[in-house]
N, C-alpha and C positions, 0 to 999 in steps of 0.2 A: 693643723696646717691643710692638709689636706680637702676643707671646707670649703675652701675657694677656687676647686673643678667641680662643684657639687652645682647646679641645674637647680632655678633657672637665674643663681649669678656668674654663673660661667660666662656670658658668653660676652658682657659687658668691662668683665675684667681682663678675660683676652682683650682685646678689643685696646684698652691701655696698655697691657705690657709688650704687644706688638705695632701699635704705633708706629708707623717709621714715613714720617714725613717728607716727599718730596720734596732732595735739595736743590735747590736752584744755584746756580751758575751766571755767571758774568758774562757777558757778553763779548766777545776779544773784540770789536769795533772792528779797524781795518789790520789787525797784526795780524793777519794769515790770510791769502789769499787763496781761493775756490782749491777743494781736492778733488781729482778726477782719480777712480778706480777702473785698472785697466784689467777688465776679464778675457778668459779663453773661448772657446765656445760655450755655447747654450746648449743646456741638457734635455733635450723635447718633450720631458713627462715633467719634471717638478725641478727646477733653479733656485738649490737653496741658498748657491753665493751670491744670484742676483738678486731673492729677498732678504740677505743679512746686508746690502749695498740701499736698497731701499730702505728699510728701516731705519739702516744706517745716517744716513744721506738726513732722511726725517727728524733724524737730533741733532745734526748739525746744522741742521735751517734755526733751531730753536736755542744755537749760539750765533745766530747769525751768517754761517761759514755755507756754502756752497756744495754738495759733492755731485760731479758729475761721473755715471760710468761711459764708458769708454769697452770696446769690443775688439779684440784682434781673430778677425772672421778667415781664420786660417784653413775653415772648414769648407767652405764658398770662394775663395779667392784663389790658397795654396799659396806655400809657404810665401814665396816669393814677394804675389802681390799685395800680404798682407803687409811681407812689413817695409813694400815703397809705399804705402796707406799708412803706416804707425808714424815712417821715420816724415812724412807731408803732414800728418796730424799735429806727431807731437813741437814744430817750433816753435806754437803757440803756446805750449804747457812749459816751457824754461821760468824756473825762480821758483815754478807750483812744485805742490809737491804731487805725484806719483804712486799710487798703491798696485802695486802690484798681486792678486788673489792668484795665490798658486792651489787650482788641486789637479793629481796629475792627468785626470779625461778632459779636464779644462785645455791641457795644453798638448793633448796628444788622443789620436784615433786608440791610438792600441796600448799606450800606458805610455811612453819612454817621450820623454813632456821635454826635450831639447829647444822648443822654439821659447819657453818660459825664460830659458838662460839668453839665446839669442835676443829675444824682447826687450829685457830691461838691460842688454851691453848694447844696447840700440840709443835705450829714452839716456844711458850716463853718458854720452858721449856725444848728443844733443846737451847736457849742462841740467840735465833733471833730475832736485830730490826725490831719489825714485825709494821707496822701501815697497817690503813684502808684505801680507799677510795670508799665513801659512796657516791654512786649512788643514793639511795635511801633512803631517811635521815627519811623518814616519814614511819607506816604498812600504804600500800596499800588501795585506800580504800573507803569509808564514814563509820562510826563511827554505823548511827545509820542504818543496813542493817540485815539480816538475825543469829539468834547466832551466828551458824556458825561464820560467816565472822568476826564478833566482837572478836573471842575465836582465829580464824586465825591475826585478828589487831593485840590484844594485846599481843601474844605472837613473834610475829613482832618488838612491840616496844622496847617488855624485849634481843628481841637477839642485837636490834642495840644498844638500850645503853650498855650488855653487852661489845658488840667487844670495844667503845669507851673508857668504863674502863680501858680493858686492854690493849688497843693499847699505843706505845708509842707515836704516831705519828695518825690525825685522818686530813684526806683531805674530803671539801666537796665542791659539786658543785654547792653551791647556796651560796648568803651572808651568815653567821655567825649572824647577828640578827632575820634571816628570823626562825631561827631553834630556838621554844622555850625549849629544852627539854635541852638546853647545860645547865652545871651545872656555876652558878655563878664563875668569878676568870677564868675561864678554860684558861690554856695554852698550851694546849696538839693542840689542834683545825688551822684549817687555810679552809680561802675559795679559790680554784682553780676553773675557770670555766671550762666547759669540752671547746673544739672547733669540728670544723668541720667534719666529718670524711666521705669529699668530699676533691681531692687533689684543692690545689688555682690553678685558670687560668692561664697560659703563659701569657694569655692576654687576656684585655676585651675590648666585641664590643662596637665601639659608638651606639648613640642613634637612629642614621642614617641605621645604617650595619644592614637587619632584610632580614630571609633568605627567599627568593623569594617574594620582596615586602609585606609576614604576620607580620603581629604579635602577638607573643607568649605568655600566659602563662600561667605558669608550678603551677602545686602542687605536692608537695614531701613526701611522705604519706600519706595516710589515716588509720584513726581509724580501731577500730575491731566494729562490731553491740554490742551494736544497737547506737550506736553516729554515724557510715557511713554514714543513709540514711540523716540525719541532715545536716550532712556536705556537701555530692554531692547537696542536695537544697539550701541550700546558697549559693555554689560555681554554679551553673550555677545560679541564684537570677543573680549573680555579673558578672555576663559573659553575661549573657542578655541585662540589664542598655549596659554596653560595646557595645555592638554589635549593641546600635541604633545612634556607629558615625558613624558608615563607616564597610563596606565591609575589608574580609583578615585577621577575629580574629581568633585565633587559640590557643587551650587550648591542656597543654601535660601533664600529670598524669605517674607520674615513684614514683616506690619505693616499701616499706610495705603497702600491701592493698589497693593495685588499681587494680592489676590483677584482685582478686578475686572478686571486684566492680565493673566488667565491665561492667554486664547488669544493674543494678542500676545506668550506669551513663547514658550509652546510649537511657533509657528511662526516662532520670533528660532533657538531651539533644533534646529529637527530639524536632525539631520545629524551632529550635531556629539555627539562621544563624552563626553558630561556626563550623571549621576547630574539630571535638574530636582526639587525637591518643592518645590510653595507651599502653608504652611502662612497664610497672609489674616492675619486681628487675632488676637491671640494674648493670655493672660496677661502680666503681668509676668512673672512668674517664668517662664514660659514663654521667652520675650524672652534672659535673662539667661541662660539657660541653654541656649542654642542658638548665640547669640554667644559665650559664656566657649566652647565647645565650639569656633569652628571655626580654622584656620588663619589666616586674611584674611575681607576687610571690602570690600567693597564700595564705596563715597558719592560717587557722581555725578552727583549732584541740582546741579548748577551748582557756584560756585565756591566752598570748603569756609567759612566760618565760624564766628560762638560760637553763632547761633541757630539753627545747624541741631542737634537734639535727638538725632538718630537717630547721627551722629558721635560725640556724648559720651554716651552708651550706650553703644558701641564702646570709646569710652575705658576708661569705671567696669568692662569684662569685661572687658581686656587681650590685645583682638583684633588684631593690628596691619591698618592700614585703608591701601585704595587711593583719593586721592584728590585734586583740583582743587586747584592753590595760585592765586594770586590775591587772597584772603579773607581770608586767615589772617594776613597781615605785623602787625608786633607783637600780638599776642595768644598766651598759653601753647598754642595747638595747633600753632606752631613746635617746640615741646619733648617733646610728644607723639610716641608711636607711629605718627606718619606718614609712608606715601610720597608728596610730593605729584609729578603731574608737571602739566602744561599743559594747559587745560579742552580738547576735543577733540585731542590728539596719542594717539591713541589706540594705535600699536606702542610709545610709552612706556606708557602705562596695561597692557599686556599685558605687557611685561618687566619691569615690575615688581611685578605682579603673580607669574608666573614666578620672579621674584629671591625673595621673601620669601615662596614654598612652599615654597622645592628650597633655599636656606641657614639654615639649620639658629639660626650666629649672627647674622645678622640676624635672624631672626626673634625668637630672645631678646631680641634687646636695643629692635629696637621694643613686643616685649611689655613687661620691665620698667619703658621712656619711662612707657608707658601708664600704669601701676601708681603712680610718681612724680608726677605730672601727678595722676593723679587725687585721688589725697589732698592735695598740694596746692595743688590752684585750684579743684577740680569737686565735692567730696568735700560729703553737705547737713552735717558738719559746722561744717564752713570756710564754708559760707556761711551758715546761720543766724547768725553769732555773729559772721558781717558785719554781718546784719539789726540787733540787736540794741547793737551798737556805730554805730552810723549812730542807731537810734530811744531809743537812751538819750544820743543825747549826743556820745557819745567818738567822734571818727571813726576806720576803721581806721589 
């Protein structure tokens, strides 16, 4: 049976195995009015919630539904001015769905997001059908820290629980079984995963199509200090292992946190025969092109889970991914083209990266798994259809 996976017959065979037609959805016509996405303040560097809403809006547009993005600009006009403006504009939102998108820092400068509760209470008073999209379903940070952080975390939990209590519908971006605080027999909540914040590439390069005969590994986004240094050391170790197989290896850093880490990256790769490119923040189309043109992607920002948008971007671009295990159990990530190793096991990480870069058959399997999982679970068409099914009263 192993003859099935022998080149050159392999690619065509696997293409048949993983071919997944894009789902066709019936346009709901006039069944639903336009939806409003209500956001807090904008993230000055890169706003993942804004990206989420823009891609969701494009998916809903294919179903004949308009998504309007509105913001509570409390950071500009103060909370009193922001609530007055929200009261004014929400007059036109009666009988519409307004989905409040929650992150702690979107609704508070220092992580005390009580303004989100004030906003949803105001909307319910207006007679608006209000739901909440929980991009952060838990408190930020750890419990065993300073008293101020414990207080802030307790406030965030209070806000999250009250948002869920007041909301007509709650959407979570992780499976509901992972949210321990949800009430038993909860009927208002649904799990809808996030999608990639970059466009899917129109075409996917084949194994042998490498830019200038270089093998490219990409890293999309780095964490803030103090975790950034650890990530760069682990990435450089894996690249040192892969470089032993021959010349022509390149690594491309791009996205949030990479430009600020340029000095650390330069020091970490000193003496390693690898070409290093740092693109920093890029346009979405550039990110998509770089990821799709890479032979592998390193994603070592802790245990990989469904909220890691950088990894979902890699899946959308069909690039094989190397990541840490422990956060993907019971999710579609296990079916994607991801090589999991134990967190901190650097020899295993280096060996897995080397195998992906050298083994064409294994590389093709991982790539095509990503194509399949993207179309089945993480396509914005699928995500938009899930919204329509939930908000129209027909649960998927």
